[in-house]
C-alpha positions in Angstrom: 59.5 132.4 122.2 62.4 134.7 121.7 65.3 134.3 119.1 67.8 133.3 121.7 65.9 130.1 122.6 66.1 129.0 119.0 69.8 129.2 118.7 71.8 126.1 119.3 73.5 125.5 122.6 76.8 124.3 121.0 78.1 127.3 119.2 81.1 125.6 117.6 78.9 123.2 115.6 77.1 126.1 114.0 79.8 128.8 113.6 80.4 127.9 109.9 76.8 127.0 109.0 75.6 129.4 106.2 72.1 129.8 107.6 73.5 130.6 111.0 75.8 133.2 109.5 72.9 134.7 107.5 71.1 135.6 110.7 74.0 137.7 111.8 74.7 139.3 108.4 71.1 140.5 108.2 71.8 142.5 111.4 75.1 143.8 109.8 77.0 142.0 112.5 79.9 140.3 110.8 80.8 136.9 112.3 84.5 136.8 113.1 86.5 133.7 112.2 88.5 132.6 115.2 91.2 131.0 113.1 91.9 134.0 110.7 95.6 134.0 109.7 97.7 134.6 106.7 98.0 130.8 106.0 96.3 129.0 103.2 93.0 127.5 104.3 93.1 123.8 104.5 90.4 121.2 105.0 90.2 120.0 108.6 91.6 116.6 107.9 94.7 117.8 106.0 97.8 119.4 107.2 100.6 121.2 105.2 102.7 118.0 105.4 99.9 116.1 103.6 100.4 118.2 100.5 104.1 117.4 100.3 103.3 113.7 100.8 100.7 113.8 98.0 103.3 115.5 95.7 105.9 112.8 96.6 103.4 110.1 96.0 102.4 111.5 92.6 106.1 111.8 91.7 106.8 108.2 92.7 103.7 107.0 90.7 104.8 108.9 87.7 108.3 107.4 88.0 106.8 103.9 88.3 104.9 104.5 85.0 108.0 105.9 83.3 110.1 102.9 84.3 107.3 100.7 83.1 107.5 102.3 79.6 111.3 102.5 79.4 111.8 98.8 80.4 110.4 97.2 77.2 112.0 99.9 75.2 115.4 99.0 76.5 114.8 95.3 76.0 113.8 95.9 72.4 116.7 98.2 71.9 119.1 95.6 73.3 117.6 92.9 71.0 117.8 95.2 68.0 121.5 96.1 68.7 122.2 92.3 69.0 120.7 91.8 65.5 122.6 94.8 64.1 125.9 93.2 65.3 126.7 95.2 68.4 127.3 92.2 70.5 129.4 94.0 73.1 126.6 96.5 74.2 123.5 94.4 73.5 123.5 92.4 76.8 124.0 95.5 78.9 121.1 97.3 77.2 118.8 94.2 77.4 119.7 93.6 81.1 118.6 97.2 81.9 115.0 96.1 81.3 114.5 94.0 84.5 116.5 96.6 86.5 114.0 99.3 85.4 111.1 97.0 86.2 112.4 96.4 89.7 112.9 100.2 90.2 109.3 100.7 88.8 107.8 98.3 91.3 109.8 99.9 94.1 108.5 103.4 93.1 104.9 102.0 92.9 105.2 100.8 96.5 106.7 104.2 97.6 103.7 105.9 96.0 101.3 103.6 97.9 103.2 104.4 101.1 102.4 108.1 100.5 98.7 107.3 99.8 98.8 107.6 96.0 97.4 104.9 93.8 100.1 103.4 91.5 98.2 100.4 90.1 99.2 101.1 86.5 102.9 101.3 87.2 102.8 98.2 89.4 100.9 96.2 86.8 103.1 97.4 83.9 106.3 96.7 85.7 105.1 93.4 87.1 104.1 92.2 83.6 107.4 93.5 82.1 109.4 91.6 84.7 107.4 88.4 84.1 107.8 88.8 80.3 111.5 89.3 80.7 111.9 86.3 82.9 109.8 84.2 80.5 111.9 85.2 77.5 115.1 84.6 79.4 113.9 81.1 80.4 112.9 80.4 76.8 116.3 81.5 75.5 118.0 79.3 78.1 115.9 76.3 77.1 116.7 76.8 73.4 120.4 77.2 74.1 120.3 74.1 76.3 118.5 72.1 73.6 120.9 73.3 70.8 123.9 72.4 72.9 122.6 68.8 73.4 122.3 68.3 69.6 126.1 68.2 69.0 
């Protein structure tokens, strides 16, 4: 049996096999790579556009988390300014919270569209929005009850 009969018939499947390359390196025959170019080597299932999509997805996921953290902060700041006597700016600051939550949810879905997981941002913004709606409903019920006492 000669060495040629032991080689695979499909050369493409074994071109990058380390053991197959070792056979040729022992004979000082360097195996040439048919795709040699100056470009960065990428895995077969990824293209250069995938990296920009991943970066955009990560950026959207980070914005989603940022909005999730800034939303309760703006709500607390709005309530604090109401207590301190800044009645003219307190509602605008407090109403910024649900807007930030909606933007955070939107950025979470943008991140998912690019293939990046954004579960933390979606959960944080969803809970923030539910808490804001619950507090607003509670305040409306209290105001309604107090107006009926007179």
